[in-house]
VEXDORO-233037 format. One line per 8 residues: number of its first residue (from 1); for each residue x, y, z of N, C-alpha, C. Coordinates in nm, 2 decimals, decimal comma, padded with zeros to 4 digits. Example, Ala and Ser with C-alpha at 12.3 -4.5 7.8 and 13.67 -1.06 7.14 Angstrom:
BEGIN
1	01,32:-00,57:00,78:01,23:-00,45:00,78:01,32:-00,33:00,78  01,28:-00,22:00,71:01,37:-00,11:00,71:01,29:00,00:00,79
//
This chain:
BEGIN
1	05,85:08,01:15,16:05,76:07,93:15,08:05,64:07,93:15,21  05,55:07,93:15,16:05,42:07,90:15,26:05,40:07,77:15,33  05,44:07,68:15,25:05,46:07,53:15,28:05,59:07,56:15,43  05,63:07,63:15,42:05,76:07,58:15,57:05,66:07,66:15,65  05,58:07,79:15,62:05,52:07,82:15,76:05,39:07,74:15,78  05,33:07,69:15,69:05,23:07,58:15,72:05,30:07,43:15,82  05,41:07,41:15,75:05,46:07,29:15,87:05,47:07,35:16,01  05,51:07,43:16,03:05,50:07,49:16,15:05,35:07,51:16,25
9	05,28:07,54:16,15:05,14:07,61:16,20:05,04:07,47:16,22  05,05:07,39:16,15:04,98:07,23:16,18:05,00:07,17:16,30  05,13:07,21:16,35:05,17:07,10:16,50:05,04:07,20:16,58  05,02:07,33:16,58:04,98:07,43:16,65:04,80:07,35:16,64  04,74:07,38:16,53:04,62:07,36:16,48:04,55:07,32:16,35  04,62:07,17:16,33:04,57:07,13:16,20:04,40:07,14:16,19  04,30:07,13:16,31:04,17:07,15:16,25:04,13:07,26:16,15  04,20:07,37:16,18:04,20:07,49:16,09:04,21:07,47:15,94
17	04,28:07,38:15,92:04,32:07,36:15,76:04,22:07,23:15,75  04,18:07,13:15,80:04,05:07,06:15,77:03,94:07,17:15,76  03,94:07,24:15,81:03,84:07,31:15,80:03,83:07,39:15,66  03,94:07,42:15,62:03,99:07,52:15,50:03,96:07,40:15,40  04,00:07,29:15,40:03,97:07,18:15,31:03,80:07,16:15,27  03,72:07,16:15,38:03,56:07,16:15,38:03,53:07,31:15,29  03,57:07,40:15,36:03,54:07,50:15,29:03,59:07,51:15,12  03,70:07,50:15,10:03,72:07,53:14,96:03,68:07,38:14,88
25	03,65:07,27:14,89:03,63:07,16:14,82:03,46:07,16:14,78  03,41:07,24:14,87:03,25:07,25:14,86:03,19:07,41:14,83  03,34:07,50:14,78:03,32:07,62:14,71:03,21:07,69:14,78  03,25:07,69:14,88:03,19:07,81:15,00:03,15:07,83:15,14  03,11:07,89:15,22:03,08:07,83:15,36:02,99:07,78:15,38  02,83:07,81:15,35:02,75:07,76:15,36:02,79:07,59:15,34  02,77:07,53:15,26:02,80:07,42:15,21:02,94:07,33:15,26  03,03:07,39:15,29:03,15:07,34:15,35:03,09:07,33:15,50
33	03,03:07,42:15,57:02,99:07,41:15,72:02,91:07,31:15,75  02,81:07,26:15,62:02,76:07,14:15,65:02,83:07,02:15,62  02,94:07,01:15,56:02,98:06,89:15,53:03,10:06,84:15,69  03,10:06,92:15,78:03,17:06,91:15,91:03,10:06,94:16,04  02,98:06,98:16,00:02,85:06,98:16,11:02,91:07,10:16,20  02,92:07,23:16,14:02,95:07,34:16,20:02,88:07,46:16,19  02,85:07,56:16,21:02,75:07,69:16,13:02,83:07,78:16,05  02,74:07,83:15,98:02,85:07,88:15,88:02,93:07,99:15,93
41	02,88:08,07:16,04:02,95:08,15:16,10:03,12:08,09:16,17  03,11:07,99:16,22:03,21:07,91:16,30:03,31:07,88:16,20  03,27:07,83:16,07:03,34:07,82:15,96:03,42:07,93:15,92  03,36:08,03:15,88:03,40:08,15:15,86:03,54:08,19:15,92  03,48:08,20:16,04:03,57:08,22:16,17:03,71:08,14:16,16  03,71:08,03:16,13:03,81:07,94:16,12:03,92:07,93:16,02  03,82:07,99:15,92:03,91:08,03:15,75:03,99:08,18:15,80  03,92:08,26:15,87:03,98:08,38:15,88:04,08:08,40:15,97
49	04,06:08,31:16,07:04,20:08,27:16,18:04,30:08,20:16,07  04,29:08,09:15,97:04,36:08,05:15,95:04,46:08,16:15,86  04,38:08,28:15,75:04,45:08,35:15,70:04,51:08,45:15,79  04,47:08,53:15,88:04,57:08,57:16,00:04,65:08,53:16,04  04,67:08,39:16,07:04,78:08,34:16,14:04,89:08,34:16,03  04,85:08,32:15,90:04,94:08,29:15,80:04,96:08,45:15,73  04,90:08,52:15,77:04,94:08,66:15,71:04,89:08,64:15,55  04,83:08,56:15,48:04,83:08,55:15,36:04,64:08,55:15,31
57	04,60:08,63:15,22:04,45:08,58:15,16:04,44:08,47:15,10  04,33:08,37:15,14:04,34:08,24:15,11:04,24:08,24:14,93  04,15:08,33:14,96:04,01:08,35:14,84:03,99:08,46:14,80  03,95:08,50:14,74:03,85:08,60:14,67:03,72:08,59:14,62  03,61:08,67:14,67:03,49:08,65:14,57:03,51:08,70:14,46  03,44:08,63:14,41:03,40:08,70:14,20:03,24:08,63:14,21  03,16:08,73:14,20:03,05:08,72:14,21:02,98:08,67:14,36  02,91:08,58:14,31:02,84:08,49:14,44:02,95:08,39:14,45
65	03,06:08,37:14,38:03,11:08,23:14,40:03,28:08,27:14,46  03,35:08,18:14,56:03,48:08,22:14,61:03,59:08,17:14,49  03,70:08,22:14,45:03,79:08,14:14,40:03,93:08,15:14,51  03,99:08,03:14,49:04,12:08,04:14,57:04,20:08,11:14,52  04,29:08,18:14,60:04,44:08,24:14,58:04,49:08,14:14,54  04,62:08,17:14,46:04,73:08,07:14,47:04,79:08,06:14,60  04,80:08,13:14,70:04,81:08,10:14,82:04,72:08,01:14,89  04,59:08,01:14,84:04,52:07,94:14,90:04,50:07,77:14,84
73	04,56:07,81:14,69:04,57:07,66:14,64:04,68:07,59:14,69  04,79:07,65:14,76:04,92:07,60:14,79:04,87:07,52:14,93  04,82:07,62:15,05:04,74:07,55:15,09:04,62:07,47:15,15  04,58:07,45:15,06:04,46:07,32:15,02:04,55:07,21:14,97  04,67:07,22:14,89:04,74:07,07:14,86:04,79:07,02:15,01  04,84:07,16:15,09:04,92:07,12:15,19:04,81:07,04:15,32  04,72:07,10:15,28:04,60:07,05:15,39:04,54:06,90:15,34  04,53:06,90:15,23:04,53:06,74:15,15:04,59:06,66:15,19
81	04,78:06,70:15,21:04,87:06,61:15,22:04,88:06,54:15,34  04,82:06,64:15,41:04,83:06,63:15,57:04,70:06,55:15,62  04,58:06,54:15,54:04,51:06,46:15,58:04,52:06,30:15,53  04,63:06,30:15,43:04,67:06,16:15,36:04,76:06,11:15,45  04,84:06,20:15,51:04,93:06,11:15,61:04,88:06,07:15,72  04,80:06,13:15,79:04,70:06,07:15,92:04,64:05,97:15,88  04,58:05,94:15,75:04,52:05,84:15,72:04,57:05,71:15,67  04,70:05,74:15,64:04,83:05,65:15,61:04,88:05,60:15,73
89	04,86:05,68:15,81:04,95:05,66:15,99:04,81:05,57:16,07  04,70:05,62:16,01:04,59:05,53:16,10:04,58:05,38:16,03  04,59:05,39:15,93:04,60:05,26:15,86:04,72:05,13:15,87  04,84:05,21:15,91:04,92:05,13:15,96:04,91:05,08:16,10  04,84:05,17:16,17:04,86:05,15:16,31:04,73:05,07:16,38  04,64:05,14:16,33:04,48:05,07:16,36:04,39:04,98:16,27  04,48:04,96:16,16:04,43:04,84:16,06:04,27:04,92:15,96  04,31:05,05:15,97:04,20:05,10:15,90:04,23:05,13:15,75
97	04,14:05,22:15,69:04,15:05,21:15,52:04,23:05,31:15,48  04,33:05,33:15,42:04,42:05,43:15,34:04,35:05,51:15,22  04,33:05,60:15,21:04,27:05,73:15,15:04,29:05,66:15,01  04,21:05,67:14,91:04,21:05,65:14,77:04,34:05,72:14,69  04,43:05,65:14,57:04,48:05,73:14,51:04,38:05,76:14,41  04,44:05,90:14,39:04,35:05,98:14,29:04,45:06,00:14,13  04,36:05,99:14,06:04,52:06,01:13,91:04,42:06,11:13,81  04,46:06,21:13,75:04,38:06,27:13,65:04,47:06,28:13,54
105	04,37:06,23:13,43:04,41:06,21:13,32:04,32:06,24:13,20  04,34:06,29:13,09:04,24:06,32:13,00:04,22:06,18:12,92  04,09:06,22:12,85:04,05:06,08:12,79:04,11:05,97:12,70  04,20:06,05:12,63:04,32:05,94:12,54:04,40:05,91:12,61  04,46:05,95:12,71:04,58:05,87:12,82:04,51:05,76:12,87  04,37:05,76:12,95:04,30:05,67:13,03:04,31:05,53:12,94  04,22:05,58:12,79:04,20:05,50:12,70:04,31:05,42:12,66  04,43:05,47:12,60:04,50:05,42:12,49:04,65:05,40:12,62
113	04,69:05,50:12,69:04,80:05,45:12,79:04,81:05,39:12,91  04,69:05,40:12,96:04,68:05,37:13,12:04,63:05,22:13,16  04,57:05,18:13,05:04,47:05,06:13,08:04,54:04,93:13,16  04,69:04,91:13,12:04,75:04,78:13,16:04,79:04,82:13,32  04,86:04,98:13,34:04,89:04,99:13,45:04,80:04,99:13,58  04,66:05,05:13,55:04,55:05,09:13,61:04,52:04,93:13,65  04,49:04,81:13,58:04,49:04,67:13,56:04,56:04,64:13,69  04,68:04,63:13,68:04,79:04,58:13,76:04,77:04,63:13,89
121	04,74:04,77:13,89:04,76:04,83:14,03:04,65:04,79:14,11  04,50:04,76:14,02:04,37:04,74:14,10:04,42:04,57:14,11  04,49:04,49:14,08:04,52:04,37:14,08:04,60:04,32:14,21  04,72:04,44:14,25:04,81:04,40:14,33:04,76:04,50:14,50  04,70:04,63:14,47:04,70:04,72:14,59:04,54:04,68:14,65  04,59:04,75:14,76:04,45:04,71:14,89:04,34:04,82:14,86  04,43:04,92:14,82:04,32:05,08:14,82:04,27:05,08:14,70  04,18:05,18:14,72:04,12:05,24:14,61:04,17:05,31:14,48
129	04,15:05,31:14,37:04,18:05,39:14,30:04,08:05,49:14,21  04,08:05,63:14,22:03,98:05,75:14,21:04,01:05,79:14,06  03,93:05,78:13,97:03,99:05,84:13,82:03,93:05,99:13,82  03,98:06,09:13,76:03,93:06,22:13,72:03,96:06,22:13,58  03,87:06,26:13,53:03,92:06,29:13,37:03,91:06,43:13,36  04,07:06,44:13,34:04,07:06,58:13,36:04,24:06,59:13,24  04,22:06,67:13,11:04,33:06,70:13,02:04,38:06,79:13,07  04,50:06,79:13,00:04,62:06,91:13,02:04,60:07,02:13,12
137	04,58:07,16:13,12:04,60:07,20:13,20:04,53:07,18:13,31  04,39:07,09:13,31:04,31:07,04:13,43:04,34:06,95:13,53  04,41:06,89:13,44:04,51:06,78:13,49:04,59:06,84:13,65  04,68:06,96:13,57:04,80:07,02:13,67:04,71:07,07:13,77  04,62:07,14:13,72:04,55:07,20:13,86:04,48:07,11:13,98  04,45:07,00:13,90:04,39:06,93:14,00:04,51:06,90:14,09  04,66:06,83:14,03:04,77:06,82:14,11:04,78:06,90:14,19  04,79:07,05:14,12:04,85:07,13:14,22:04,79:07,20:14,31
145	04,63:07,13:14,33:04,55:07,16:14,45:04,55:07,07:14,54  04,63:06,93:14,52:04,55:06,81:14,59:04,48:06,74:14,56  04,43:06,78:14,49:04,29:06,71:14,45:04,34:06,59:14,38  04,43:06,59:14,30:04,49:06,44:14,23:04,61:06,43:14,29  04,66:06,31:14,34:04,81:06,26:14,39:04,89:06,27:14,24  04,83:06,19:14,16:04,96:06,20:13,99:04,83:06,24:13,87  04,89:06,31:13,80:04,85:06,32:13,66:04,92:06,27:13,57  04,84:06,26:13,45:04,93:06,18:13,30:04,89:06,29:13,20
153	04,98:06,36:13,13:04,91:06,47:13,04:05,04:06,49:12,94  05,01:06,52:12,83:05,11:06,60:12,73:05,14:06,70:12,78  05,28:06,76:12,77:05,33:06,88:12,83:05,45:06,95:12,69  05,45:07,05:12,68:05,55:07,11:12,59:05,70:07,14:12,68  05,65:07,14:12,79:05,74:07,18:12,92:05,73:07,14:13,03  05,81:07,09:13,09:05,80:07,03:13,24:05,81:07,14:13,37  05,70:07,13:13,45:05,72:07,25:13,57:05,83:07,21:13,67  05,88:07,33:13,71:05,98:07,28:13,74:05,97:07,26:13,91
161	05,85:07,30:13,95:05,80:07,23:14,10:05,76:07,11:14,09  05,72:07,02:13,99:05,65:06,89:13,96:05,77:06,77:13,94  05,75:06,67:13,98:05,84:06,60:13,94:05,75:06,48:13,82  05,82:06,51:13,68:05,75:06,46:13,57:05,85:06,33:13,50  05,80:06,26:13,50:05,88:06,14:13,40:05,81:06,10:13,27  05,89:06,13:13,19:05,85:06,09:13,04:05,80:05,90:13,01  05,69:05,93:12,96:05,63:05,80:12,89:05,63:05,76:12,79  05,60:05,86:12,71:05,60:05,81:12,55:05,61:05,95:12,49
169	05,64:05,95:12,33:05,61:06,05:12,23:05,50:05,98:12,17  05,42:06,07:12,10:05,29:06,02:12,03:05,28:06,13:11,93  05,28:06,06:11,78:05,28:06,15:11,66:05,12:06,17:11,63  05,11:06,19:11,52:04,94:06,21:11,46:04,91:06,14:11,31  04,82:06,10:11,31:04,78:06,01:11,20:04,61:06,08:11,13  04,61:06,07:11,01:04,49:06,09:10,96:04,37:05,95:10,94  04,26:05,94:10,99:04,19:05,81:10,96:04,11:05,86:10,85  04,10:05,78:10,72:04,04:05,82:10,63:04,00:05,71:10,54
177	03,89:05,71:10,53:03,81:05,56:10,44:03,92:05,49:10,34  03,90:05,34:10,33:03,99:05,28:10,23:03,98:05,32:10,09  03,88:05,36:10,10:03,86:05,38:09,91:03,91:05,54:09,92  03,94:05,58:10,02:03,99:05,76:09,98:04,14:05,71:09,90  04,15:05,84:09,82:04,27:05,86:09,73:04,38:05,86:09,84  04,41:05,92:09,96:04,49:05,93:10,03:04,53:05,82:10,14  04,43:05,72:10,11:04,46:05,57:10,19:04,57:05,48:10,14  04,60:05,55:10,04:04,71:05,45:09,97:04,84:05,53:09,98
185	04,81:05,66:10,06:04,98:05,70:10,08:05,00:05,67:10,20  05,15:05,68:10,24:05,23:05,64:10,36:05,24:05,74:10,49  05,28:05,84:10,39:05,22:05,99:10,51:05,18:06,09:10,42  05,11:06,22:10,47:05,06:06,32:10,45:05,11:06,43:10,53  05,10:06,55:10,44:05,13:06,68:10,54:04,96:06,74:10,55  04,95:06,83:10,63:04,80:06,85:10,66:04,74:06,93:10,54  04,84:07,00:10,48:04,80:07,06:10,35:04,77:06,96:10,26  04,77:06,86:10,26:04,71:06,76:10,18:04,55:06,74:10,19
193	04,54:06,78:10,30:04,35:06,78:10,33:04,28:06,88:10,33  04,34:06,96:10,23:04,29:07,07:10,17:04,17:07,05:10,09  04,07:07,11:10,12:03,92:07,05:10,05:03,85:06,98:10,09  03,90:06,86:10,21:03,84:06,77:10,27:03,77:06,82:10,38  03,63:06,76:10,40:03,57:06,77:10,53:03,65:06,68:10,63  03,67:06,78:10,75:03,72:06,74:10,86:03,65:06,72:10,95  03,68:06,66:11,11:03,63:06,62:11,24:03,73:06,72:11,30  03,69:06,82:11,37:03,79:06,91:11,44:03,73:06,94:11,57
201	03,80:06,95:11,69:03,77:06,99:11,80:03,71:07,15:11,79  03,61:07,20:11,92:03,55:07,33:11,90:03,64:07,43:11,88  03,61:07,55:11,84:03,70:07,65:11,83:03,80:07,70:11,94  03,92:07,74:11,92:04,01:07,77:12,04:04,09:07,64:12,11  04,05:07,52:12,04:04,12:07,41:12,08:04,28:07,40:11,99  04,37:07,40:12,04:04,49:07,40:11,98:04,52:07,32:11,86  04,42:07,20:11,90:04,47:07,11:11,77:04,38:07,16:11,64  04,27:07,21:11,62:04,22:07,27:11,55:04,27:07,38:11,49
209	04,33:07,48:11,60:04,40:07,58:11,54:04,51:07,55:11,46  04,63:07,46:11,47:04,68:07,39:11,41:04,67:07,34:11,26  04,54:07,30:11,27:04,50:07,23:11,13:04,47:07,32:11,09  04,39:07,44:11,12:04,36:07,56:11,04:04,49:07,63:10,96  04,58:07,63:11,09:04,68:07,75:11,01:04,76:07,67:10,91  04,78:07,52:10,91:04,83:07,50:10,79:04,75:07,48:10,69  04,65:07,49:10,68:04,55:07,51:10,53:04,53:07,64:10,51  04,56:07,73:10,59:04,58:07,89:10,56:04,70:07,88:10,47
217	04,80:07,85:10,52:04,95:07,86:10,45:04,94:07,82:10,34  04,84:07,68:10,28:04,89:07,65:10,17:04,75:07,72:10,10  04,67:07,81:10,11:04,59:07,88:10,05:04,47:07,82:10,04  04,43:07,74:10,14:04,26:07,69:10,14:04,23:07,73:10,29  04,09:07,67:10,34:04,01:07,71:10,41:03,97:07,56:10,50  03,97:07,56:10,60:03,93:07,47:10,70:03,76:07,43:10,68  03,72:07,31:10,64:03,60:07,27:10,60:03,55:07,20:10,73  03,45:07,24:10,81:03,42:07,16:10,94:03,29:07,08:10,89
225	03,34:06,91:10,89:03,22:06,84:10,87:03,10:06,87:11,02  03,23:06,81:11,13:03,16:06,80:11,27:03,23:06,87:11,35  03,20:06,93:11,46:03,30:06,97:11,59:03,28:06,85:11,71  03,37:06,82:11,72:03,35:06,69:11,82:03,49:06,69:11,94  03,46:06,69:12,07:03,58:06,70:12,17:03,59:06,55:12,21  03,73:06,55:12,19:03,79:06,40:12,25:03,81:06,33:12,16  03,90:06,21:12,15:03,95:06,14:12,04:03,87:06,02:12,01  03,78:05,98:12,11:03,66:05,91:12,04:03,57:05,94:11,97
233	03,50:06,05:12,02:03,38:06,10:11,94:03,44:06,15:11,77  03,57:06,19:11,78:03,65:06,24:11,66:03,63:06,08:11,56  03,67:05,98:11,64:03,68:05,86:11,55:03,53:05,80:11,53  03,47:05,79:11,62:03,31:05,78:11,57:03,25:05,84:11,50  03,30:05,94:11,45:03,22:06,03:11,34:03,30:06,01:11,24  03,41:05,99:11,22:03,51:05,94:11,09:03,45:05,81:11,06  03,45:05,70:11,14:03,37:05,57:11,11:03,24:05,59:11,06  03,14:05,70:11,07:03,03:05,70:11,02:03,03:05,77:10,88
241	03,18:05,78:10,85:03,18:05,87:10,70:03,15:05,99:10,69  03,13:06,06:10,77:03,15:06,22:10,78:03,25:06,29:10,75  03,37:06,25:10,78:03,48:06,33:10,72:03,62:06,27:10,81  03,70:06,33:10,76:03,85:06,29:10,81:03,89:06,33:10,93  03,94:06,26:11,02:03,99:06,30:11,17:04,13:06,26:11,17  04,22:06,39:11,20:04,34:06,39:11,24:04,31:06,37:11,40  04,42:06,24:11,48:04,42:06,20:11,57:04,56:06,14:11,62  04,57:06,15:11,75:04,69:06,08:11,82:04,74:05,96:11,76
249	04,86:05,92:11,74:04,87:05,79:11,66:04,86:05,68:11,79  04,83:05,67:11,88:04,78:05,59:11,99:04,68:05,56:12,00  04,57:05,59:11,90:04,41:05,61:11,91:04,40:05,47:11,85  04,27:05,38:11,84:04,24:05,28:11,74:04,21:05,32:11,64  04,25:05,23:11,56:04,18:05,26:11,37:04,08:05,17:11,37  03,95:05,18:11,36:03,82:05,12:11,34:03,82:05,07:11,25  03,75:04,99:11,21:03,72:04,88:11,07:03,67:05,00:10,95  03,70:04,97:10,85:03,68:05,04:10,73:03,76:05,16:10,72
257	03,87:05,20:10,81:03,93:05,32:10,80:04,05:05,28:10,80  04,17:05,38:10,73:04,28:05,35:10,74:04,38:05,46:10,78  04,46:05,44:10,88:04,58:05,53:10,93:04,68:05,60:10,87  04,67:05,68:10,81:04,79:05,75:10,74:04,87:05,85:10,83  05,00:05,86:10,86:05,07:05,94:10,93:05,05:06,06:10,89  05,08:06,16:10,97:05,08:06,34:10,93:05,22:06,39:10,98  05,32:06,40:10,91:05,43:06,42:10,95:05,45:06,57:11,02  05,35:06,66:10,99:05,36:06,80:11,06:05,28:06,80:11,17
265	05,22:06,72:11,24:05,18:06,71:11,33:05,31:06,70:11,44  05,31:06,83:11,56:05,40:06,81:11,62:05,39:06,68:11,72  05,49:06,63:11,77:05,47:06,48:11,82:05,44:06,55:11,98  05,33:06,50:12,05:05,32:06,51:12,19:05,41:06,40:12,30  05,44:06,47:12,41:05,55:06,41:12,49:05,43:06,38:12,61  05,38:06,26:12,64:05,32:06,25:12,78:05,40:06,20:12,88  05,40:06,27:12,98:05,43:06,23:13,13:05,37:06,16:13,23  05,39:06,09:13,33:05,32:06,11:13,47:05,41:06,19:13,54
273	05,30:06,30:13,60:05,35:06,38:13,68:05,28:06,37:13,84  05,36:06,43:13,94:05,33:06,42:14,07:05,40:06,54:14,15  05,36:06,55:14,27:05,40:06,66:14,32:05,56:06,64:14,40  05,60:06,71:14,42:05,77:06,63:14,51:05,76:06,60:14,66  05,65:06,66:14,71:05,63:06,66:14,87:05,59:06,50:14,85  05,59:06,48:14,96:05,53:06,36:15,05:05,42:06,26:14,97  05,45:06,18:14,95:05,33:06,07:14,82:05,36:05,92:14,92  05,21:05,89:14,93:05,15:05,77:14,98:05,20:05,64:14,91
281	05,25:05,53:14,97:05,35:05,46:14,88:05,29:05,39:14,80  05,11:05,39:14,82:05,06:05,36:14,72:05,05:05,45:14,56  05,09:05,55:14,64:05,12:05,64:14,47:05,20:05,63:14,41  05,29:05,59:14,50:05,49:05,53:14,42:05,45:05,43:14,35  05,35:05,34:14,42:05,36:05,22:14,33:05,28:05,23:14,20  05,19:05,32:14,21:05,14:05,35:14,08:05,20:05,40:13,98  05,30:05,52:14,00:05,37:05,57:13,93:05,46:05,46:13,86  05,49:05,38:13,96:05,61:05,31:13,90:05,53:05,21:13,76
289	05,43:05,18:13,81:05,28:05,08:13,71:05,30:05,16:13,60  05,29:05,28:13,61:05,24:05,39:13,47:05,36:05,35:13,38  05,49:05,39:13,45:05,62:05,38:13,41:05,65:05,28:13,31  05,64:05,14:13,39:05,65:05,04:13,36:05,56:04,99:13,24  05,46:05,01:13,23:05,36:05,00:13,15:05,36:05,09:13,01  05,47:05,19:13,00:05,43:05,29:12,92:05,48:05,22:12,79  05,42:05,24:12,67:05,49:05,15:12,56:05,60:05,24:12,46
//
């Protein structure tokens, strides 16, 4: 594993790792050099030396942009972890400030699952909390690169290299006007929405594809009233009377609408996810608060 190589190398020259962090976080050599107040050639030489020492390519160019290789992502996570360890040590011995705990989660999880845990963390922790609004794969990517310490996301399978603790299982519901014929039903299937104007995510979203496939199987077409990204915009447009929205059943039900359970929307399992490597005490505190506050 490249992590084992890094464990040895960081004892020699950890400054190269932090130079790589500046380069990766800035998205290039010119901006990264400004961050750490060195020349662009000097930063390029430091990153090149790190690549040569590890024997790995850490980035590649795509047009005018630089993209980290998988090895580069792992090095970035290791370097950020090293930076966290140093800050934690300084805070303990010198009374300095620990680095913020960074949590990546989608809008729905932030609005409907994590509020109590975040409030309790801020009420008892001396450190700062930084929130990244990242859903699904983007939350996991932030975790893999070390940009986030924890992520909360719905997973179909748990990655073997990460620690994932189940928080809750969420079903689906349709938000319909109180006067609608479906409002008297205790539950429906997606095919029951044939002929109804629907509020759905943009093309390519799994949620939209699932609805469209169910309607096609029932011999009906998807009628799109509004395309909206995220549960709250979908709920908003449903409340305006523009169509029916199918959302997670942890979402709020606004005045004037009724929630009807949708039986054939697959349940989503939400997890709190972290790396198996070193975690600051504040990170573990937040993880436990999230787990204990889960519905």
